[in-house]
N, C-alpha and C positions, 0 to 999 in steps of 0.2 A: 816913627811913633809906634810904640808897642803897648798893647793893653793885655788884659788877661787872655783874650781869645785871638787877637789879631797882632800881626807883625808887619810893619811897613819898611821896605827897602827902597833906596833911591840911588841912582847913578846917572849923571848927565841928564838927558831928557827922559829917562826911563824911571817908572815907579811901579813897584810890585807890592801887592798886599796879600798876605797869607792869613788863613783862618784855621787855627789848629783844632778848634772844637768841632768844626764841620768837616770831617774827613781829611784833615790836613790839606785842605784845598787851597788853590789860588782863587781869591775873590776878585782881584783886579790886576791887570798888567797893562800899563798905559804909556803912551807917548805924550809928554808934557811939552807944550809950546806956548809959553806965556801963560795966559789964563785959560787956554784950551787944553783939554785932556782927551786924546783920541784913544779908544779902546783897541789895543793890539789883540787881546783876547776879549771875548764877550764880557761886557761890563755888567756886574750885578748892581742895579740901580737903587736897590733898597737893602736893608739889612739882610745879610745872607742867613737864611734859616733852613734851606734844603740844599743838599749837595748837588742835586741835579740843576740848580740855578747857578752853580759856581762857574768860574772861568776855566778851570781845569781841576782834575783830581787824580790821585794815584790809583793804579790797578795792581793789587797784590793780594794773594800769591797766585792768581790766575787772571786771565783776561777774557772778556766777553763771556759766552754762555757755556754752561754744562747742561747737556740735554736732560730735562726733567730732574736735574739736580743729583743724578746718580752716576757713579763710575766705580770701577773695580781697580784695585792696585795691590798686587802681590798678596792675594788672598784676603784682602780687606775690602768689604763693601761699604762705600761711603754714600750717604744720603744727605743732601743739603736742602733746606727749606727755600722756597722762593724768597727773593729779597727785593723785588720791585713789583709794584702793583700791576696786575694784568699780565704778568709773564710767569709761566710755570717753571722756567729754567733760570736758576740763579746766575748772576753774572758779576764779574769784576772783583770777586774776593771779598775780604772783610775790611780792608784799610779805608775805603771810601765811606764806610758807614759807621765809623767810630772816631772818637776824639784822638788827637795826637798830642804829644808832649813837646814843648819848646825846650830843646837842650842848649842851644846857643843862638844868639842873635846880636847883630850890630847893624850899622847903616847899610851895608851891602851884602851881607851873608846871614844865613840862618840854617839851623839844623833842627828837624822835627823827627820824632820817633814814635813808633807804635808797637806794643808787645801783645801778640795774640796768644792766649792760653787755649789749649786744646778743648774743643767742644764738638759740635757736629763736624767741623773741619778738625780731624783728630790729631793735629800736630801743633806744637808750639813753634812760633817763629818771631823774630825781631825784625821790624821794617824800619828804614831810616831814609829820610829825604834831606839832601844837602842842596841848598839854593845859593847861587852866587850870581850877583847882578853886577855888570860893568856897563860902560857907556855904549857898548855895541849890542848887548843883549843879555839873555838869561841862560845860565847853565844849571841844570837840575839833574842830580843823580839819585836814583831810587835803588836801594839795596835791600835784600831780604836774606836773612840767615836762619837756617834751620836749627832751632834750639831744642828740638825734641831728641829722643833717643833712637828714632827710626828714620829711614829714608823718607823724604817728602817730595811730592811733585811740586814744581814751582814755575811760574811765568810772571812777567812784569810788563807794565805798560803805563802810558800817560794818556789822559783824555782831555786834550785842549779843545775848547770851543772858539771858533773864529767868527767874527762878524763878516757878513758878505752882502753883496748887492748884485745887480744884473750884469756887471762887467768884471766881477772878481774871477780870476783865473788861477788854476792849480796846475803845476807842472812837476811831474815826478816819474820815476821809472819803476815799473812793476812788470812781472812776466806772466802772471796768471791770477785768476780770481775764482771765488766760489759763489755760484748761484745759491740763493737761499729760498726757504719755504716761507709760509706765512707766519712762522714763529721765529724768523730771522736765524734759522739754523742751516748749516751748509748742506747742499744737495749734490752739486757736481762741480768739479774743477774744470775751468775753461780758460782759453787764452785771454789775456787782457787786451781785447780788441773791441771795436764797436762801442757799445754802451759802457764798457769797462776800460776803455783807453784813457789813461790819465796824463797823456802828453799834451800839455798846454790846452786844457779844456775849461770851459765855464764850469764853476763848481757850486753855484748857488741854486737852490730849488730843483735839484736833480732827482729827487725821490730814490735815493740810494742808501742802503745800509749793508755794505759789502766788505768782505775781507779779501785782501790781496797777498800774494806771496811773491818771492823774488824781488823784494823791494831793494832799491839801491841805497837806502839809508839817508836820502836827502830829498826835500821837497821845497819848491818855491811857490809863494803866493803873492799875487800883485793885483792892484786895482788902481785905475787912473785917478781916483779920488784920494788915494793915500799918499802921504809924503815919504813913504818908505816902501821897500819890498821886503817880504818876510822870507827867511830861510830857516826851515825846520830840519834838523839833522839828528840822527841817533845811530851811531855805528854798530851797536849791539842788536838792533832790531832788524830782522829779516822779513817781518810781516808788517802790514799797514792796513788799518781799518778806516774806511771813509763813510761818514754818515752825513747825508745832505737831504734834509726833509723837503718835501714838495712845497711847503709854505715859504721857504727861503728865510733870509734874515741871519741865519747861522749855518755853519757846517763844522763837523768834527773830523780831525785828521789825527789818528792815533798811531804813534810808533809802538809796536808790541813785539814781544819775543816769540809768540806762538800763534797758531791759527785758531779761529773760533771753534769751540767744541773739541779741541784736541784731546782733552781728557777722556772723551768717549771712544777714542780709537784704541786699538790694542797697543800695549806698551812698546812693542817692536816698531811701531810707526811713529812714536813720539819724537824721535830725533829729527826725522824729516819734517815734522809739523812744528818743531821748535820747542816742544815741552821738555824741560829739564827735570832731573831727579837730583835733589840735594841730599848728600849724606849728612849724618849728624855733625853739626858745627860748620858745615859748608855754606857758602853764600854765593849769590849772583847779583849783578848790578845791571841797570839800564840807565844810560845817560841821554838826556834830551837837551839840545841847544836850540834856542830860538833867537835869531839875529834880526834886528830891524835895521836894514841897510838904507840910508837916505837916498831918495830918488833923485 
């Protein structure tokens, strides 16, 4: 069922709902078993009005924070206003805060697009999300093309929220993490050990908002109450962001192409931190696959 703002896709036991007017976000991704609908991603139980209540949203053309909204690039000083209440450092780019256009949609696939015109982010770009649902899971490709006349920094990610409980476990491979200050900005790179070890760990209520590097590109999530195991994969993402609030109930596992606050580092460090520079007309993509494997 498609309305002016929403698109619904179905395949086998899986159902996906998109909201083009609220950040091009996913408002529901569910496992349907008879009359029961289990939320694979966090369920928005009322009409989606705020993108931070969504099940997932796109990150484009950068991910996580820019320290105090300021960075320099090839002689240009860029200053961005805060875009989330209570945080002086803008985050996640412009795509999540703007409506998208539905370019194509049928029962199992949809394409959404967003065109940014230069403003305080002084480059034009075209973003595109391609959703494909099959009986095993969801494939989602996020693409960004620099449509301005000058080189543009670029990074991509997805921000999926997962429901969780006291027995939910996450297993993935990372090599290092960044400690953060009270503004959730990186302080020091450390080995992914002890509190930062993501090898088969409980993931709910962990009081973490940490970026990781050396990600292996695949993560598994399981809970004995679920009729499936989840496999999250993203071959282009070398970085991984984990948000697990102390109150529990949800966690966020973000496949991302660059480290938090990478734009604040000197450009010669950008390659190591995953930040790309797109020449005029050049594009980059991030693919995320989420499989629900029957237990």
